[in-house]
PADRENVO-945484 format. One record per atom (N, C-alpha, C, O): residue number from 1; z, y, x; atom name; residue in three letters. Coordinates in Angstrom, 2 decimals, always signed. Last residue first. Layout:
% residues N
[NUM, [Z, Y, X], 'CA', 'ALA']
...
% end
This chain:
% residues 100
[100, [+7.73, -112.14, -80.03], 'N', 'ALA']
[100, [+8.13, -112.10, -78.46], 'CA', 'ALA']
[100, [+8.37, -113.38, -78.19], 'C', 'ALA']
[100, [+8.71, -113.72, -77.06], 'O', 'ALA']
[99, [+6.61, -112.74, -82.69], 'N', 'PHE']
[99, [+5.65, -112.56, -81.85], 'CA', 'PHE']
[99, [+5.96, -112.39, -80.48], 'C', 'PHE']
[99, [+5.07, -112.40, -79.64], 'O', 'PHE']
[98, [+7.84, -114.42, -85.43], 'N', 'SER']
[98, [+7.82, -113.13, -84.41], 'CA', 'SER']
[98, [+7.05, -113.86, -83.19], 'C', 'SER']
[98, [+6.93, -115.04, -82.87], 'O', 'SER']
[97, [+5.30, -114.39, -88.40], 'N', 'GLY']
[97, [+6.78, -114.62, -88.07], 'CA', 'GLY']
[97, [+6.78, -113.68, -86.37], 'C', 'GLY']
[97, [+6.08, -112.71, -86.09], 'O', 'GLY']
[96, [+3.72, -115.53, -90.07], 'N', 'ARG']
[96, [+3.17, -114.02, -89.12], 'CA', 'ARG']
[96, [+4.12, -113.98, -88.02], 'C', 'ARG']
[96, [+3.83, -113.61, -86.89], 'O', 'ARG']
[95, [+2.51, -117.51, -91.85], 'N', 'MET']
[95, [+2.94, -117.70, -90.56], 'CA', 'MET']
[95, [+3.02, -116.68, -89.37], 'C', 'MET']
[95, [+2.62, -116.80, -88.21], 'O', 'MET']
[94, [+1.12, -117.18, -93.68], 'N', 'GLY']
[94, [+2.65, -116.85, -94.03], 'CA', 'GLY']
[94, [+3.09, -116.91, -92.71], 'C', 'GLY']
[94, [+4.13, -116.31, -92.44], 'O', 'GLY']
[93, [-1.54, -117.96, -93.96], 'N', 'GLN']
[93, [-0.41, -119.31, -94.33], 'CA', 'GLN']
[93, [+0.65, -118.59, -94.16], 'C', 'GLN']
[93, [+1.61, -119.28, -94.50], 'O', 'GLN']
[92, [-2.64, -115.90, -92.55], 'N', 'ARG']
[92, [-2.89, -116.04, -94.04], 'CA', 'ARG']
[92, [-1.92, -117.01, -94.70], 'C', 'ARG']
[92, [-1.56, -116.87, -95.87], 'O', 'ARG']
[91, [-1.72, -116.26, -90.22], 'N', 'TRP']
[91, [-1.06, -115.02, -91.02], 'CA', 'TRP']
[91, [-1.38, -115.80, -92.10], 'C', 'TRP']
[91, [-0.47, -116.42, -92.65], 'O', 'TRP']
[90, [-3.71, -119.00, -89.17], 'N', 'HIS']
[90, [-2.25, -118.79, -89.57], 'CA', 'HIS']
[90, [-1.18, -117.78, -90.10], 'C', 'HIS']
[90, [-0.04, -118.13, -90.39], 'O', 'HIS']
[89, [-5.98, -117.26, -89.27], 'N', 'ALA']
[89, [-5.60, -118.47, -90.23], 'CA', 'ALA']
[89, [-4.15, -118.33, -90.19], 'C', 'ALA']
[89, [-3.49, -117.67, -90.99], 'O', 'ALA']
[88, [-6.05, -113.51, -89.35], 'N', 'PHE']
[88, [-6.16, -115.17, -88.56], 'CA', 'PHE']
[88, [-5.56, -115.62, -89.53], 'C', 'PHE']
[88, [-4.89, -115.06, -90.39], 'O', 'PHE']
[87, [-5.74, -112.10, -91.32], 'N', 'LEU']
[87, [-7.07, -111.65, -90.04], 'CA', 'LEU']
[87, [-7.15, -112.88, -89.65], 'C', 'LEU']
[87, [-8.25, -113.42, -89.56], 'O', 'LEU']
[86, [-4.70, -111.05, -93.35], 'N', 'HIS']
[86, [-5.78, -112.12, -93.51], 'CA', 'HIS']
[86, [-6.75, -112.27, -92.20], 'C', 'HIS']
[86, [-7.96, -112.47, -92.09], 'O', 'HIS']
[85, [-3.29, -108.95, -92.93], 'N', 'PRO']
[85, [-2.64, -110.16, -92.80], 'CA', 'PRO']
[85, [-3.33, -111.21, -93.00], 'C', 'PRO']
[85, [-2.81, -112.32, -92.88], 'O', 'PRO']
[84, [-3.35, -105.97, -91.70], 'N', 'CYS']
[84, [-4.71, -107.01, -92.00], 'CA', 'CYS']
[84, [-3.87, -108.39, -91.85], 'C', 'CYS']
[84, [-3.79, -108.92, -90.74], 'O', 'CYS']
[83, [-1.01, -104.82, -91.03], 'N', 'GLN']
[83, [-2.60, -104.24, -91.96], 'CA', 'GLN']
[83, [-3.26, -105.04, -92.10], 'C', 'GLN']
[83, [-4.11, -104.77, -92.95], 'O', 'GLN']
[82, [+0.66, -106.49, -90.30], 'N', 'GLU']
[82, [+0.97, -106.26, -91.46], 'CA', 'GLU']
[82, [-0.09, -105.47, -92.11], 'C', 'GLU']
[82, [-0.21, -105.35, -93.33], 'O', 'GLU']
[81, [-0.65, -107.35, -87.78], 'N', 'SER']
[81, [-0.71, -108.61, -88.85], 'CA', 'SER']
[81, [+0.06, -108.07, -89.73], 'C', 'SER']
[81, [+0.55, -108.99, -90.40], 'O', 'SER']
[80, [-0.66, -105.14, -86.40], 'N', 'ILE']
[80, [-2.09, -105.28, -86.82], 'CA', 'ILE']
[80, [-1.12, -106.64, -87.77], 'C', 'ILE']
[80, [-1.30, -106.30, -88.94], 'O', 'ILE']
[79, [+2.12, -104.95, -85.82], 'N', 'GLY']
[79, [+1.69, -103.72, -86.71], 'CA', 'GLY']
[79, [+0.00, -103.99, -87.22], 'C', 'GLY']
[79, [-0.55, -103.33, -88.10], 'O', 'GLY']
[78, [+2.46, -106.83, -84.83], 'N', 'GLU']
[78, [+3.06, -106.99, -85.93], 'CA', 'GLU']
[78, [+2.53, -105.90, -86.22], 'C', 'GLU']
[78, [+2.45, -105.90, -87.44], 'O', 'GLU']
[77, [+1.04, -105.91, -82.15], 'N', 'MET']
[77, [+0.56, -107.18, -82.74], 'CA', 'MET']
[77, [+1.34, -107.61, -84.09], 'C', 'MET']
[77, [+0.99, -108.68, -84.56], 'O', 'MET']
[76, [+2.55, -103.28, -81.38], 'N', 'PHE']
[76, [+1.36, -103.33, -81.81], 'CA', 'PHE']
[76, [+0.79, -104.58, -82.57], 'C', 'PHE']
[76, [+0.10, -104.37, -83.57], 'O', 'PHE']
[75, [+5.23, -104.86, -80.91], 'N', 'LYS']
[75, [+5.13, -103.94, -82.20], 'CA', 'LYS']
[75, [+3.55, -103.71, -82.64], 'C', 'LYS']
[75, [+3.17, -103.85, -83.80], 'O', 'LYS']
[74, [+4.19, -106.06, -78.66], 'N', 'VAL']
[74, [+4.89, -106.90, -79.61], 'CA', 'VAL']
[74, [+4.75, -106.10, -81.09], 'C', 'VAL']
[74, [+4.28, -106.58, -82.13], 'O', 'VAL']
[73, [+3.84, -103.81, -77.12], 'N', 'ALA']
[73, [+2.67, -104.85, -77.55], 'CA', 'ALA']
[73, [+2.86, -105.84, -78.50], 'C', 'ALA']
[73, [+1.95, -106.42, -79.08], 'O', 'ALA']
[72, [+6.01, -103.03, -76.56], 'N', 'ARG']
[72, [+5.26, -102.10, -77.36], 'CA', 'ARG']
[72, [+4.17, -102.88, -77.58], 'C', 'ARG']
[72, [+3.45, -102.44, -78.47], 'O', 'ARG']
[71, [+7.74, -105.04, -75.22], 'N', 'THR']
[71, [+8.09, -104.62, -76.26], 'CA', 'THR']
[71, [+6.87, -103.68, -77.03], 'C', 'THR']
[71, [+6.93, -103.71, -78.26], 'O', 'THR']
[70, [+6.15, -105.00, -72.83], 'N', 'LYS']
[70, [+5.67, -106.33, -73.93], 'CA', 'LYS']
[70, [+6.72, -106.08, -75.12], 'C', 'LYS']
[70, [+6.63, -106.89, -76.04], 'O', 'LYS']
[69, [+4.55, -103.14, -70.63], 'N', 'HIS']
[69, [+5.65, -102.96, -71.80], 'CA', 'HIS']
[69, [+5.48, -104.01, -72.90], 'C', 'HIS']
[69, [+4.67, -103.83, -73.80], 'O', 'HIS']
[68, [+1.83, -102.86, -68.90], 'N', 'GLN']
[68, [+3.82, -103.15, -68.71], 'CA', 'GLN']
[68, [+4.80, -103.00, -70.00], 'C', 'GLN']
[68, [+5.96, -102.65, -69.82], 'O', 'GLN']
[67, [-0.14, -102.68, -70.29], 'N', 'ARG']
[67, [+0.22, -103.67, -69.55], 'CA', 'ARG']
[67, [+1.78, -103.65, -69.13], 'C', 'ARG']
[67, [+2.61, -104.56, -69.15], 'O', 'ARG']
[66, [-0.06, -101.16, -72.65], 'N', 'LEU']
[66, [+0.49, -101.86, -72.83], 'CA', 'LEU']
[66, [+1.18, -102.89, -71.86], 'C', 'LEU']
[66, [+2.19, -103.59, -72.01], 'O', 'LEU']
[65, [-2.12, -99.37, -71.84], 'N', 'PRO']
[65, [-1.09, -98.42, -72.23], 'CA', 'PRO']
[65, [+0.37, -100.03, -72.60], 'C', 'PRO']
[65, [+1.56, -99.77, -72.74], 'O', 'PRO']
[64, [-4.22, -100.83, -71.74], 'N', 'LYS']
[64, [-3.63, -100.60, -70.41], 'CA', 'LYS']
[64, [-2.36, -100.09, -70.53], 'C', 'LYS']
[64, [-1.51, -100.23, -69.65], 'O', 'LYS']
[63, [-5.50, -104.08, -73.25], 'N', 'PHE']
[63, [-5.00, -102.25, -73.74], 'CA', 'PHE']
[63, [-4.23, -101.84, -72.37], 'C', 'PHE']
[63, [-3.53, -102.75, -71.92], 'O', 'PHE']
[62, [-5.51, -106.52, -72.79], 'N', 'LYS']
[62, [-6.86, -105.25, -72.98], 'CA', 'LYS']
[62, [-6.54, -104.14, -72.90], 'C', 'LYS']
[62, [-7.24, -103.22, -72.49], 'O', 'LYS']
[61, [-3.53, -107.21, -71.46], 'N', 'ARG']
[61, [-4.41, -107.46, -70.91], 'CA', 'ARG']
[61, [-5.52, -106.76, -71.22], 'C', 'ARG']
[61, [-6.37, -106.38, -70.42], 'O', 'ARG']
[60, [-1.78, -107.15, -74.44], 'N', 'ARG']
[60, [-1.19, -106.38, -72.72], 'CA', 'ARG']
[60, [-2.53, -106.60, -71.70], 'C', 'ARG']
[60, [-2.38, -105.75, -70.83], 'O', 'ARG']
[59, [-3.23, -108.58, -75.93], 'N', 'ALA']
[59, [-3.25, -107.27, -76.01], 'CA', 'ALA']
[59, [-2.69, -106.79, -74.77], 'C', 'ALA']
[59, [-3.31, -105.94, -74.13], 'O', 'ALA']
[58, [-2.71, -111.48, -74.56], 'N', 'TRP']
[58, [-3.98, -110.56, -74.66], 'CA', 'TRP']
[58, [-4.62, -109.00, -74.68], 'C', 'TRP']
[58, [-5.56, -108.42, -74.14], 'O', 'TRP']
[57, [+0.20, -111.72, -74.84], 'N', 'ARG']
[57, [-0.64, -111.75, -73.92], 'CA', 'ARG']
[57, [-2.02, -110.99, -73.59], 'C', 'ARG']
[57, [-2.30, -110.20, -72.69], 'O', 'ARG']
[56, [-0.36, -111.42, -77.86], 'N', 'VAL']
[56, [+0.53, -110.48, -77.39], 'CA', 'VAL']
[56, [+0.06, -110.36, -75.79], 'C', 'VAL']
[56, [-0.37, -109.29, -75.36], 'O', 'VAL']
[55, [-1.45, -113.99, -78.67], 'N', 'LEU']
[55, [-2.77, -112.70, -78.54], 'CA', 'LEU']
[55, [-1.54, -111.61, -77.80], 'C', 'LEU']
[55, [-2.10, -110.86, -77.00], 'O', 'LEU']
[54, [+0.29, -116.07, -77.29], 'N', 'ALA']
[54, [-0.81, -115.66, -76.73], 'CA', 'ALA']
[54, [-1.77, -114.37, -77.19], 'C', 'ALA']
[54, [-2.59, -113.82, -76.46], 'O', 'ALA']
[53, [+2.07, -115.54, -79.28], 'N', 'LYS']
[53, [+2.48, -115.24, -77.85], 'CA', 'LYS']
[53, [+1.11, -114.57, -77.20], 'C', 'LYS']
[53, [+0.83, -113.43, -76.81], 'O', 'LYS']
[52, [+0.38, -116.66, -81.33], 'N', 'ASN']
[52, [+1.31, -115.39, -81.67], 'CA', 'ASN']
[52, [+1.70, -114.65, -79.92], 'C', 'ASN']
[52, [+1.57, -113.47, -79.58], 'O', 'ASN']
[51, [+0.18, -119.17, -80.48], 'N', 'VAL']
[51, [-0.79, -118.57, -80.42], 'CA', 'VAL']
[51, [-0.19, -117.24, -80.83], 'C', 'VAL']
[51, [-0.80, -116.50, -80.06], 'O', 'VAL']
[50, [+3.10, -120.04, -80.65], 'N', 'HIS']
[50, [+2.54, -120.14, -79.24], 'CA', 'HIS']
[50, [+1.37, -119.05, -79.45], 'C', 'HIS']
[50, [+1.44, -118.04, -78.74], 'O', 'HIS']
[49, [+3.87, -119.76, -83.22], 'N', 'TRP']
[49, [+4.48, -118.89, -82.48], 'CA', 'TRP']
[49, [+4.13, -118.83, -81.33], 'C', 'TRP']
[49, [+4.53, -117.89, -80.65], 'O', 'TRP']
[48, [+2.50, -122.03, -84.29], 'N', 'CYS']
[48, [+1.77, -120.02, -84.40], 'CA', 'CYS']
[48, [+2.64, -119.67, -83.56], 'C', 'CYS']
[48, [+2.04, -118.95, -82.76], 'O', 'CYS']
[47, [+3.48, -123.96, -83.06], 'N', 'ILE']
[47, [+2.02, -123.86, -82.44], 'CA', 'ILE']
[47, [+1.82, -122.46, -82.83], 'C', 'ILE']
[47, [+1.20, -121.68, -82.11], 'O', 'ILE']
[46, [+5.90, -124.27, -84.68], 'N', 'ALA']
[46, [+5.74, -124.09, -82.84], 'CA', 'ALA']
[46, [+4.58, -123.43, -82.24], 'C', 'ALA']
[46, [+4.55, -122.64, -81.30], 'O', 'ALA']
[45, [+5.12, -124.57, -87.03], 'N', 'TYR']
[45, [+5.74, -123.25, -86.68], 'CA', 'TYR']
[45, [+5.92, -122.70, -85.30], 'C', 'TYR']
[45, [+6.04, -121.57, -84.83], 'O', 'TYR']
[44, [+4.58, -126.88, -87.00], 'N', 'LEU']
[44, [+3.06, -126.02, -86.79], 'CA', 'LEU']
[44, [+3.87, -124.81, -86.71], 'C', 'LEU']
[44, [+3.24, -123.85, -86.26], 'O', 'LEU']
[43, [+6.50, -128.12, -87.75], 'N', 'ALA']
[43, [+5.83, -128.57, -87.12], 'CA', 'ALA']
[43, [+4.89, -127.50, -86.21], 'C', 'ALA']
[43, [+4.66, -127.48, -85.01], 'O', 'ALA']
[42, [+6.28, -127.62, -90.55], 'N', 'SER']
[42, [+7.31, -127.39, -90.35], 'CA', 'SER']
[42, [+6.94, -127.60, -88.71], 'C', 'SER']
[42, [+7.47, -126.57, -88.29], 'O', 'SER']
[41, [+4.19, -129.92, -91.49], 'N', 'ARG']
[41, [+4.22, -128.53, -91.81], 'CA', 'ARG']
[41, [+5.36, -127.73, -90.91], 'C', 'ARG']
[41, [+4.70, -126.79, -90.47], 'O', 'ARG']
[40, [+3.16, -132.53, -91.78], 'N', 'TYR']
[40, [+4.43, -132.24, -90.86], 'CA', 'TYR']
[40, [+4.47, -130.60, -90.80], 'C', 'TYR']
[40, [+4.93, -130.16, -89.74], 'O', 'TYR']
[39, [+0.79, -132.86, -93.73], 'N', 'PHE']
[39, [+1.86, -133.99, -92.90], 'CA', 'PHE']
[39, [+3.53, -133.55, -92.47], 'C', 'PHE']
[39, [+4.62, -134.05, -92.74], 'O', 'PHE']
[38, [-0.40, -131.15, -93.51], 'N', 'ALA']
[38, [-0.35, -131.80, -95.07], 'CA', 'ALA']
[38, [+0.55, -132.67, -94.85], 'C', 'ALA']
[38, [+1.12, -133.25, -95.78], 'O', 'ALA']
[37, [-0.47, -129.89, -91.38], 'N', 'GLY']
[37, [+0.11, -128.85, -92.61], 'CA', 'GLY']
[37, [+0.76, -130.03, -93.75], 'C', 'GLY']
[37, [+1.76, -130.00, -94.47], 'O', 'GLY']
[36, [-2.91, -131.21, -89.89], 'N', 'TYR']
[36, [-1.61, -131.34, -89.84], 'CA', 'TYR']
[36, [-0.20, -130.58, -90.76], 'C', 'TYR']
[36, [+0.96, -130.95, -90.59], 'O', 'TYR']
[35, [-4.84, -130.36, -91.51], 'N', 'TYR']
[35, [-5.19, -131.77, -91.17], 'CA', 'TYR']
[35, [-3.44, -131.56, -91.06], 'C', 'TYR']
[35, [-2.74, -131.73, -92.06], 'O', 'TYR']
[34, [-4.95, -127.34, -92.04], 'N', 'ALA']
[34, [-5.67, -128.43, -92.85], 'CA', 'ALA']
[34, [-4.58, -130.02, -92.53], 'C', 'ALA']
[34, [-3.78, -130.53, -93.32], 'O', 'ALA']
[33, [-4.01, -126.75, -89.63], 'N', 'LEU']
[33, [-3.43, -126.16, -90.23], 'CA', 'LEU']
[33, [-3.63, -127.21, -91.53], 'C', 'LEU']
[33, [-2.66, -127.82, -91.99], 'O', 'LEU']
[32, [-6.32, -127.35, -87.70], 'N', 'TRP']
[32, [-4.88, -127.92, -87.54], 'CA', 'TRP']
[32, [-4.29, -127.59, -88.66], 'C', 'TRP']
[32, [-3.72, -128.65, -88.94], 'O', 'TRP']
[31, [-8.76, -125.74, -88.84], 'N', 'GLY']
[31, [-8.42, -127.41, -88.53], 'CA', 'GLY']
[31, [-6.41, -128.14, -88.86], 'C', 'GLY']
[31, [-5.75, -128.84, -89.63], 'O', 'GLY']
[30, [-8.05, -123.14, -88.63], 'N', 'ASN']
[30, [-8.06, -123.83, -89.56], 'CA', 'ASN']
[30, [-8.06, -125.41, -90.23], 'C', 'ASN']
[30, [-7.70, -125.97, -91.26], 'O', 'ASN']
[29, [-7.54, -123.27, -85.95], 'N', 'LEU']
[29, [-6.51, -122.72, -86.43], 'CA', 'LEU']
[29, [-6.73, -123.71, -87.71], 'C', 'LEU']
[29, [-6.04, -124.70, -87.96], 'O', 'LEU']
[28, [-10.82, -123.66, -85.42], 'N', 'ILE']
[28, [-9.85, -123.99, -84.52], 'CA', 'ILE']
[28, [-8.39, -124.25, -85.37], 'C', 'ILE']
[28, [-8.06, -125.43, -85.47], 'O', 'ILE']
[27, [-11.51, -121.34, -86.92], 'N', 'PRO']
[27, [-11.81, -122.32, -87.35], 'CA', 'PRO']
[27, [-11.02, -123.39, -86.62], 'C', 'PRO']
[27, [-10.47, -124.16, -87.42], 'O', 'PRO']
[26, [-10.21, -119.22, -85.58], 'N', 'ASN']
[26, [-9.94, -119.29, -86.84], 'CA', 'ASN']
[26, [-10.35, -120.45, -86.94], 'C', 'ASN']
[26, [-9.33, -121.12, -87.14], 'O', 'ASN']
[25, [-11.09, -117.97, -82.76], 'N', 'LEU']
[25, [-10.08, -118.93, -83.02], 'CA', 'LEU']
[25, [-9.50, -119.55, -84.42], 'C', 'LEU']
[25, [-8.50, -120.26, -84.43], 'O', 'LEU']
[24, [-13.01, -116.29, -83.60], 'N', 'TRP']
[24, [-13.52, -117.63, -82.24], 'CA', 'TRP']
[24, [-12.32, -118.36, -82.66], 'C', 'TRP']
[24, [-12.54, -119.53, -82.96], 'O', 'TRP']
[23, [-12.22, -114.72, -85.20], 'N', 'LYS']
[23, [-13.50, -115.02, -85.74], 'CA', 'LYS']
[23, [-13.54, -116.53, -84.73], 'C', 'LYS']
[23, [-14.01, -117.61, -85.10], 'O', 'LYS']
[22, [-10.56, -113.45, -83.80], 'N', 'ALA']
[22, [-9.77, -114.34, -85.02], 'CA', 'ALA']
[22, [-11.54, -114.71, -85.47], 'C', 'ALA']
[22, [-11.54, -115.07, -86.65], 'O', 'ALA']
[21, [-12.08, -112.04, -81.63], 'N', 'LEU']
[21, [-10.85, -113.66, -81.35], 'CA', 'LEU']
[21, [-10.71, -113.77, -82.37], 'C', 'LEU']
[21, [-10.58, -114.99, -82.33], 'O', 'LEU']
[20, [-13.31, -110.16, -83.18], 'N', 'GLN']
[20, [-13.61, -111.81, -82.47], 'CA', 'GLN']
[20, [-13.05, -112.93, -82.23], 'C', 'GLN']
[20, [-13.26, -114.13, -82.41], 'O', 'GLN']
[19, [-11.21, -108.51, -83.83], 'N', 'ALA']
[19, [-12.08, -109.69, -85.03], 'CA', 'ALA']
[19, [-12.46, -110.90, -84.32], 'C', 'ALA']
[19, [-12.22, -112.09, -84.55], 'O', 'ALA']
[18, [-10.43, -107.75, -81.91], 'N', 'ILE']
[18, [-9.19, -108.71, -82.56], 'CA', 'ILE']
[18, [-10.46, -109.17, -83.21], 'C', 'ILE']
[18, [-10.72, -110.36, -83.08], 'O', 'ILE']
[17, [-13.00, -108.09, -79.41], 'N', 'GLY']
[17, [-12.29, -107.18, -80.23], 'CA', 'GLY']
[17, [-11.37, -108.07, -81.03], 'C', 'GLY']
[17, [-11.54, -109.27, -80.81], 'O', 'GLY']
[16, [-13.51, -109.72, -75.97], 'N', 'LEU']
[16, [-13.27, -109.87, -77.03], 'CA', 'LEU']
[16, [-12.28, -108.82, -77.68], 'C', 'LEU']
[16, [-11.21, -108.50, -77.17], 'O', 'LEU']
[15, [-12.78, -109.25, -73.18], 'N', 'GLU']
[15, [-14.50, -108.34, -73.63], 'CA', 'GLU']
[15, [-14.01, -108.74, -74.86], 'C', 'GLU']
[15, [-13.93, -107.62, -75.37], 'O', 'GLU']
[14, [-10.47, -110.59, -72.45], 'N', 'THR']
[14, [-10.58, -109.11, -73.04], 'CA', 'THR']
[14, [-11.79, -108.44, -73.77], 'C', 'THR']
[14, [-11.84, -107.52, -74.58], 'O', 'THR']
[13, [-9.64, -113.44, -72.44], 'N', 'ARG']
[13, [-11.23, -112.94, -73.38], 'CA', 'ARG']
[13, [-10.65, -111.41, -74.02], 'C', 'ARG']
[13, [-10.44, -111.05, -75.18], 'O', 'ARG']
[12, [-7.43, -113.81, -71.77], 'N', 'SER']
[12, [-8.19, -113.54, -70.49], 'CA', 'SER']
[12, [-9.42, -113.45, -71.28], 'C', 'SER']
[12, [-10.41, -113.37, -70.56], 'O', 'SER']
[11, [-5.78, -115.55, -73.21], 'N', 'ARG']
[11, [-5.22, -113.58, -72.86], 'CA', 'ARG']
[11, [-5.98, -113.25, -72.16], 'C', 'ARG']
[11, [-5.64, -112.24, -71.56], 'O', 'ARG']
[10, [-6.76, -117.75, -74.19], 'N', 'VAL']
[10, [-7.34, -116.15, -75.23], 'CA', 'VAL']
[10, [-6.67, -115.08, -74.20], 'C', 'VAL']
[10, [-6.96, -113.89, -74.31], 'O', 'VAL']
[9, [-7.71, -120.27, -72.95], 'N', 'ARG']
[9, [-7.40, -118.90, -71.94], 'CA', 'ARG']
[9, [-7.85, -117.45, -73.21], 'C', 'ARG']
[9, [-8.74, -116.60, -73.18], 'O', 'ARG']
[8, [-8.11, -122.87, -73.60], 'N', 'LEU']
[8, [-8.67, -121.47, -74.17], 'CA', 'LEU']
[8, [-8.44, -120.30, -73.34], 'C', 'LEU']
[8, [-9.30, -119.41, -73.25], 'O', 'LEU']
[7, [-5.68, -123.74, -72.74], 'N', 'LYS']
[7, [-7.19, -124.30, -72.40], 'CA', 'LYS']
[7, [-8.18, -123.69, -72.66], 'C', 'LYS']
[7, [-9.22, -123.89, -72.02], 'O', 'LYS']
[6, [-3.60, -122.90, -74.23], 'N', 'ARG']
[6, [-3.70, -122.94, -72.99], 'CA', 'ARG']
[6, [-4.85, -122.56, -72.32], 'C', 'ARG']
[6, [-5.09, -121.59, -71.61], 'O', 'ARG']
[5, [-4.32, -124.25, -76.82], 'N', 'ILE']
[5, [-4.25, -123.09, -76.64], 'CA', 'ILE']
[5, [-4.09, -122.32, -75.24], 'C', 'ILE']
[5, [-4.46, -121.14, -75.18], 'O', 'ILE']
[4, [-4.38, -126.85, -75.78], 'N', 'LYS']
[4, [-5.45, -126.06, -76.06], 'CA', 'LYS']
[4, [-5.64, -125.14, -76.15], 'C', 'LYS']
[4, [-6.72, -124.65, -75.81], 'O', 'LYS']
[3, [-1.63, -127.02, -75.39], 'N', 'ARG']
[3, [-2.52, -126.82, -73.95], 'CA', 'ARG']
[3, [-3.68, -126.41, -74.59], 'C', 'ARG']
[3, [-4.21, -125.47, -74.00], 'O', 'ARG']
[2, [-0.65, -126.84, -77.72], 'N', 'LYS']
[2, [-0.45, -125.34, -77.17], 'CA', 'LYS']
[2, [-1.46, -125.97, -75.58], 'C', 'LYS']
[2, [-1.89, -125.12, -74.80], 'O', 'LYS']
[1, [-1.38, -129.25, -78.67], 'N', 'MET']
[1, [-2.32, -128.14, -79.45], 'CA', 'MET']
[1, [-1.48, -127.12, -78.36], 'C', 'MET']
[1, [-2.29, -126.20, -78.27], 'O', 'MET']
% end
């Protein structure tokens, strides 16, 4: 699953907004959460953390003021997850956790 996230190259899809990115990723995440979540839910935390890291890298490439500031990018994504907790499928399941 981590390989799939890397292969999708989320970080370089800067032409997409955050809502479009969620619309693109949610079917994939929903499938993983439904299938693997039924059997081994705790293993999904590492995958969701990896997706969150990819979202931080996306934000750093998309927004120039965040480019050289990882901490600001993390805070930016944490703010989005608090404002829109239902944006991404894994956030809906309560896996908003660490972005760093």
